[in-house]
C-alpha positions as CSV (number, residue, x, y, z in Angstrom):
1,M,72.1,5.3,43.2
2,K,71.2,7.4,40.1
3,K,70.3,5.4,37.0
4,R,72.6,5.8,34.0
5,V,70.7,7.4,31.1
6,T,71.4,5.5,27.9
7,R,71.0,6.5,24.3
8,F,68.0,4.1,24.2
9,D,66.4,6.0,27.1
10,R,67.0,9.4,25.5
11,E,65.6,8.4,22.1
12,T,62.6,6.5,23.3
13,Q,61.4,9.2,25.6
14,K,61.1,11.6,22.7
15,T,57.7,12.3,21.2
16,E,58.1,10.5,17.9
17,F,55.8,8.5,15.6
18,R,57.0,4.9,15.5
19,V,55.8,1.7,13.7
20,A,56.3,-1.7,15.4
21,I,56.8,-4.6,13.0
22,F,56.1,-8.1,14.3
23,G,57.0,-11.3,12.3
24,S,58.8,-14.6,12.2
25,A,62.5,-15.0,12.8
26,R,62.5,-18.1,10.6
27,I,61.7,-16.6,7.3
28,K,64.5,-16.4,4.7
29,K,65.4,-13.7,2.2
30,N,63.9,-15.5,-0.8
31,D,60.5,-15.7,0.8
32,P,57.8,-13.3,-0.5
33,A,57.0,-12.2,3.1
34,Y,60.6,-11.1,3.5
35,K,60.5,-9.0,0.3
36,S,57.1,-7.5,1.4
37,I,58.4,-6.4,4.8
38,Y,61.6,-5.1,3.2
39,A,59.6,-3.0,0.8
40,L,57.3,-1.7,3.5
41,A,60.2,-0.8,5.8
42,K,61.9,1.0,2.9
43,M,58.8,3.2,2.4
44,I,58.7,3.9,6.1
45,G,62.4,4.8,6.2
46,S,62.1,7.1,3.2
47,R,59.7,9.2,5.3
48,D,62.1,9.3,8.3
49,I,59.7,7.4,10.5
50,D,61.2,5.1,13.2
51,I,60.6,1.4,13.2
52,V,60.7,-0.9,16.2
53,T,61.4,-4.6,15.8
54,G,62.7,-7.6,17.8
55,G,66.1,-6.9,16.4
56,G,66.8,-10.4,15.2
57,P,66.8,-12.4,11.9
58,G,64.0,-13.2,9.5
59,L,61.3,-10.6,9.1
60,M,63.0,-8.4,11.8
61,E,66.1,-8.3,9.6
62,A,64.0,-7.6,6.5
63,A,62.5,-4.6,8.3
64,S,65.7,-3.1,9.6
65,E,67.5,-3.8,6.3
66,G,64.8,-2.1,4.3
67,H,64.6,0.8,6.6
68,A,68.4,1.3,6.5
69,A,68.3,1.3,2.7
70,A,66.0,4.4,2.5
71,H,66.1,6.6,5.6
72,K,67.7,10.0,5.3
73,G,69.4,10.1,8.7
74,K,66.5,11.1,11.0
75,G,64.5,7.9,11.4
76,H,65.8,5.2,13.6
77,S,65.6,1.4,13.6
78,L,65.1,0.3,17.2
79,G,65.8,-3.3,18.2
80,L,64.2,-4.9,21.3
81,L,66.3,-8.0,21.7
82,I,65.5,-10.9,23.9
83,K,67.9,-13.1,25.8
84,L,67.2,-16.8,24.9
85,P,69.0,-20.1,25.8
86,E,70.3,-20.2,22.3
87,K,71.6,-16.7,21.3
88,Q,69.7,-15.2,18.4
89,R,71.6,-13.5,15.6
90,E,71.3,-9.8,15.8
91,S,70.4,-7.6,12.8
92,N,73.3,-5.6,11.4
93,H,71.1,-2.6,10.6
94,L,69.9,-1.4,14.1
95,N,70.6,2.2,15.2
96,I,69.5,1.7,18.8
97,K,69.0,-1.5,20.8
98,R,68.3,-2.9,24.2
99,E,68.3,-6.5,25.3
100,F,65.6,-7.8,27.7
101,H,65.6,-10.9,29.9
102,R,61.8,-11.2,30.2
103,F,59.3,-11.3,27.3
104,S,56.8,-9.4,29.4
105,E,59.0,-6.3,29.8
106,R,59.9,-6.5,26.1
107,L,56.3,-6.6,25.1
108,D,55.5,-3.6,27.4
109,T,58.3,-1.6,25.8
110,F,56.9,-2.4,22.3
111,M,53.5,-1.1,23.5
112,Q,55.0,2.0,25.0
113,L,56.8,3.0,21.8
114,S,54.3,2.1,19.1
115,N,51.9,4.4,17.3
116,A,51.0,1.7,14.7
117,V,51.7,-2.0,14.5
118,V,52.3,-4.2,11.4
119,V,51.8,-7.9,12.0
120,A,53.5,-10.0,9.3
121,P,53.5,-13.8,9.0
122,G,54.8,-15.6,12.1
123,G,54.3,-18.2,14.8
124,L,53.7,-18.2,18.5
125,G,55.8,-15.1,19.3
126,T,54.1,-13.0,16.6
127,L,50.7,-14.2,17.7
128,L,51.5,-13.3,21.3
129,E,52.6,-9.8,20.2
130,F,49.5,-9.3,18.1
131,F,47.0,-10.5,20.8
132,Y,48.8,-8.6,23.5
133,A,48.5,-5.3,21.6
134,W,44.9,-6.0,20.7
135,Q,44.0,-6.8,24.3
136,L,45.6,-3.6,25.6
137,I,43.6,-1.5,23.0
138,Q,40.4,-3.3,24.0
139,V,40.8,-2.4,27.7
140,R,42.1,1.1,26.9
141,Q,45.4,0.7,28.6
142,I,47.0,1.9,25.4
143,C,45.8,4.2,22.6
144,D,43.6,3.0,19.8
145,I,46.4,2.5,17.3
146,P,46.0,0.6,14.0
147,L,46.9,-3.1,14.0
148,I,47.7,-3.9,10.4
149,L,47.7,-7.6,9.3
150,L,49.9,-7.8,6.2
151,G,49.3,-10.4,3.6
152,D,47.0,-13.4,3.4
153,H,48.4,-15.1,6.5
154,Y,45.7,-14.0,9.0
155,Q,42.5,-14.0,6.9
156,E,41.4,-17.4,8.2
157,L,42.2,-16.3,11.8
158,I,40.0,-13.2,11.4
159,A,37.3,-15.3,9.8
160,W,37.4,-17.7,12.8
161,I,37.2,-14.8,15.3
162,K,34.1,-13.5,13.5
163,K,32.5,-17.0,13.4
164,G,33.6,-17.9,17.0
165,P,34.2,-15.3,19.7
166,L,32.4,-12.4,18.0
167,K,29.4,-14.5,16.9
168,H,29.0,-15.9,20.5
169,R,29.4,-12.4,21.9
170,Y,32.6,-13.1,23.9
171,M,33.8,-9.8,22.4
172,E,32.1,-6.8,20.9
173,K,32.0,-5.7,17.3
174,Q,33.8,-2.5,18.2
175,D,36.8,-4.6,19.2
176,M,37.4,-5.3,15.5
177,K,37.7,-1.6,14.5
178,S,41.4,-1.5,15.3
179,L,42.2,-4.3,12.8
180,F,43.2,-3.6,9.2
181,L,43.8,-6.2,6.6
182,A,46.4,-5.1,4.0
183,K,47.2,-7.3,1.0
184,T,50.3,-5.3,-0.1
185,P,53.0,-3.1,1.5
186,Q,51.5,-0.2,-0.3
187,E,48.1,-0.7,1.4
188,A,49.8,-1.0,4.7
189,M,51.8,2.2,4.1
190,H,48.6,4.0,3.3
191,I,47.2,3.1,6.7
192,I,50.4,4.1,8.4
193,E,50.4,7.4,6.6
194,Q,46.9,8.2,7.7
195,A,47.9,7.4,11.3
196,H,51.0,9.7,10.9
197,V,48.9,12.5,9.6
198,Q,46.6,12.2,12.6
199,F,49.6,12.1,14.9
200,K,51.0,15.4,13.5
201,R,47.6,17.1,13.3
202,D,46.6,16.4,16.9
203,G,49.9,17.8,18.3
204,K,49.8,18.0,22.1
205,N,46.4,16.3,22.2
206,I,47.6,13.1,20.5
207,C,47.2,10.0,22.6
208,L,50.7,8.6,23.2
209,N,51.4,5.2,24.6
210,I,54.7,6.4,26.0
211,K,52.7,8.6,28.3
212,K,49.7,6.4,28.9
213,Y,51.3,3.0,29.5
214,R,54.1,2.9,32.0
215,P,54.3,-0.4,33.8
216,T,58.0,-1.0,33.6
217,I,60.9,1.0,32.2
218,F,60.1,4.7,32.4
């Protein structure tokens, strides 16, 4: 039986530059982290660059809302929703979405679509997404994309990694080169813009996760 091709399938198989944004679903609108992600997503949207989020509330909503406030009709806000025992509220600002039943398949799809990753404050889910992306870069199963840690939330974690696993040589110094600490949305956007310029300059030679990493959906 021939598989039905959805809008999600059509859009995500295009060669586009996309930014994944990971962050907590629990953060409210009055939180500085919400405002920071909103501002960053607005900058991304103004350049008609796609974003990919979990499609839910909190910082995912901040990203899709900020993106919707600025994009000119070409960039898309993609939501990779997850089916949970308690249904999560869906963002009202998604252009394209798909719901997953397994976290592993959802994570793989994030990796297939992303050319840059922004890691905002979050808990277990955000840490899982961050370390999953970092692991795949380390073993070269995906391209060497920038992992941007936004704000002060992860400075102590990075310091621990340097004093622990890196010092004891459980990992190599070169594994750190994909990490970028950004204090402000503007600093994060500068890194994203550099990655976008590289993407456009390399043309057909650009390393694309959507071509390199295919364990599940394509």
